Each structure stands twice: as structure tokens, then as C-alpha cells.
N, C-alpha and C positions, 0 to 999 in steps of 0.2 A: 501238797494238795491245796488249792485255793480255798480260802474261807468263804462259806456260803452266806454267813450273816456278818453284817457290820453295824457299828453303832454310830449314832450322830446325836447332836444336841440341838434342841429347838429353842426358840426365844423364851419359853417358860422355864428354862434351865433344867428341864427333864430330859433324860436320855431316851432315845428311841432305837429300835433295831430294825434293820432292813434286810429282807430275804431276797437275795439276788436271783434266786431261781423262780420265785413266784411274783416278785415285785411288791409283796405285801409289807406293810410297816405296822409296828405296834409299840406302844409305850412300855418301857421297862420300869416305870414308876419309881425311878430313883434319880437323884442329881449327883450321885457319887460315881465318878468315872471308874474307879477300881471295881465297884460293885457291878456297874454296867458291863465292863469288860469281862468280869467273871461269868455273868449270865450269858453273854454272847459266846464265850468259849465253850460253855456247857452245851449250847445249841449246836455249835460247830462239831463238837465231839460226838454229839448224838447222831449227827448225819453220818459220820465216819464209822462209828461202831455202835449201832443201836442195841444189839444184843447185850454187849458188855455194859452199856449204860443203864439198861433196864435192871440188870442184876445189882449195879451200884445204887440205883434208885431204891430198889427194894431193901437194900441194906440200910440206907439212910432212914427210910420210912419205918423199918422195924425198930429203930432206936426211938422214934417218936411214938409209934403205936404198933404193936405187934399185929393187929388185925388189918392195918391198912394194906399190907402187901398180899393178904390172902382173902379179903372180903370179896364175895361174889355178887353178881347181879341178883341171884336168888334171895340173898339176905336183904338187899335194897328193896326188892319188890315186896317182901314180907313186911319190912319196916314202913314203907309208904302206905301199905294197905291199912295200917292202924289209924291213919288220919281220915279214912273215908267211912261213911255210914249210908245206910239205906240203899237206894237205887244206884248211887255212885259207887258204893262198895261192890255191888253186883257187877256193874260194868267193868270195874277194875279187875275183878276176879276172872271175868271172861277173857280179858286181855292177857292177864298173867298166865292163864292156862291155854292160850291159843298156840297154834303151831308156829307162827312166825317168831314168837319170843323165846321159844325153846332153845334157839341157837345161843342166846345170851345167858341163860339161867346159871350154868355152871362155870361161866367164864369169870376169872378174877377181874374186878373193875379196873385195876391199874394197867392191865394188859390190853384194854379195849382200844381199838382204833376205828377209823371211819369204815373200813371194810366190814367190820362186824355189824355196824348199824345198817349198812347197805344190804347185807344179807337178810336182815329182818324186813326192811322196807321192800325188797324185791321178791320176797316170798310170794308164791301164787295166792296164798290165802290172806295176804296183807291188804288192808284197806285204809280208808281215811282215818278211822278210829285208831288203827295201829300207829299211824304217824303221830296223832295227837297224844296218845298215852305214852308212846316212846319218848317224845320230847319232854313230857312232864316228868317221866322217870329220870331222864338225863339231867334236867335242871335240878331235881331234888338231890341227886347224888353230887352234883357240882356244888350246891349250896351247903351240903353236909361236909364238904372237904374231902370226900372219898375219891373224887376224880380230880386229878391235878390240873387239867386244862380241858376246855370244852372240846367235845368231839363234834357236836352240832352247834351252829350259831344259836345264841339265845334269841330266838325270834318267834313270831307267831307261826302257826301252821302255814304250809305253802299256800300262796295266793290269798293270804289273810287280808281281810278288809275291815277297816274301822269306819262305821257310818256315823255321820254327824246329823242329828235330827233337826232341831230348830234353833235359831239364834237365842231363844229365851231359855234354852236348856242349860243345866248346870255344866254339862260337858263343854258347851260353847264357851262359857266363862273360863273353864280350866284351860281350854285350847289357846286362849289369848295369853296365858302365862308363858313367860319365856322358857323355851326348851321343850314344851309339851309336844308340839308337832314333830320336832326333831326326834324325840324319844319314840314316838309312835312309828315313824318311818324307819328309824334305825333298827327296829324290831322286825322289819320286813313286811310291815302292814301298809296297805295302800289307804290313804285317807280320802274318803269320798263324801261329798255333801249331798244330802237329800234335797230335792226341790221343795218349794213351798207347797203345802197341801192343795191338791186339785181333785175334785170329784171326777173329772174327765180321765184321770190316770188311775182310778181305783174301780175295778170291775164290780165290787160289791155295791158301790153307790148307784150304778146303772141298774143293778138287780133290784135294789130297794125302790128306785124310782118307778120301775115297771110294776112292782108289787103294790106300791101305794096307789098307783093309778087304778089297779083292779079293785082295791078296797074302797076308793072313793066312788067308783062306778056302782059297786054293790050297795053302798049306803046303809050298811047295817048299824043299828044304834044300841045294841046290847052286847054283853060279853060273849055269850054263846053264838050269836050271829056273826060276831067278828072272827071267832075261831073258825067257824064253818066257811066264811068267805075267804079267810087266809088259806085254808086247806084247798079250796077250789082254785084259788089264784095260782098256787104252786104248780098245778097241772098245766098251766099255760106256758110254763118255762120248758122249752124243748132244748135238746142238746145243741141245736144250731144257735138258739138264742145265747146260751151260755158261752159258746165258742166266740160269738161275735162280740160279747162284752169284753173278753180278753183281747181280741184283735183290736178293738177300738182303743183300748188302753195301751196298745203297742207291746203286749206280752207275746211271747212265742207260745202258741197253743200246742200242747202235746197230748 
């Protein structure tokens, strides 16, 4: 049987592995040819006999930590819950008790593959929050060393966007540092720049302009009179006015 994975060395003297089936490449993080070959052979064997290799992996892991081969997602969920407080803890509890995540709770972490995560995400009751919390759980388990390799890419939630406010912001200063933009985009986030502030693009500015025009016309000169004039002015705002404020700022009105 032809080998699916092959190794090669780049200019930095580090060996990489190439998957002929998918075309993907990844660093083996070693400059030792013998070590690189051993890692490639392990992957080729995993393709040929996945069930046997899972048993072998469990045997190796049992020598390192008896719990690595048996730890379930239920234990990981309970452990991560300890790091949350207040409203965040309540949201985490709702996620942990939701129907989509029930598929994972009793599953040993080491036996998890992408189909298990897809089952969670494709559940009829799964929503955006399911995706966010599941990814957070996945990254926690990966950081703890309980999951040997990523099931999901370590990236932001789907269609994640990082917005850059103004050139004077601290984030702008950080963005000019080498590698920051690349790090953001490698996480799956799209980097967008907000335009310079313009009242014409903000519906609230048009609302305030109309409100102040009413107050100037009322010409009240004491606090109680100002409150009364403000209340009267608010009645001048119809739903059509508010809709047009949004349309003028190029928002989609719903």
C-alpha cells in the first residue's frame, strides 16, 4: 500500500509532513530525520489500521496518566465550569445542559473526531452560542493536553470580524507590530477598518439634531420647562422619521 504521508525538509532545517490525500502540510517540529520518519510512519499506520492504533495509543497514554484514556467530556465540562462566575457561569450551565451537547458528555475525549462535533453543531437546537461555547470547550481541553490534536481549528467563531476603531487607539499601535495582523487572520477573523467618525453615518446624531431644534424653538429657560419641552418634542418623532434616519445612514431597516 502506498504511503499517504511523506516528509520533507525546508530551509529552516525543520521537517514537514505532506498529506497526499488532502494536500495539507504541517510542521513536525523536529530537525531529526529519524524522529520525523517515525512520526510519518505513525500517521501512515494510523490510516491503515485506525482501530488498532487507537488501542495502542490508549496503552501508551495509560503509562503516562491512567485518566487520559478514560476522561470524558463530562469531566472537562465540569472542570471548565469552575473558572466561570456570575452570569457567565449561568450561560455556561445552560450550554452544558442543552440537548446538542448531550451527544458529547459521555464520550471519552481521546475517541472524539470531527463527526462528533458536527453532530453537536447540526443538532436542531444548536445555535450561535453552541458554536462559541463548544469551541471554548475544545480549546480548553487542547490546552490541558487531554486532546492530543485539534478537532476544530483554533480560530474565532465563524465569520468572526475584528474591527479597528481609530488610528489613535492602542489596538492600532499593536496592529503595526510585526505578526499581529497575520495572527488575527490566521485565527479565521476578518480585519475591517471603521471609517472616520461621521454624524451622517450615525442615526442617533440625526435624532439629536431634530430634538435640539425642537428645544431651541420651545426656548424654555428652567429645568422643569426643559423636561416638559423634551417630553413634548419626543412626540414629534414618528416611526417614519426613525426609519428615514436609518435609511439616510445606509442601514438596512427591519
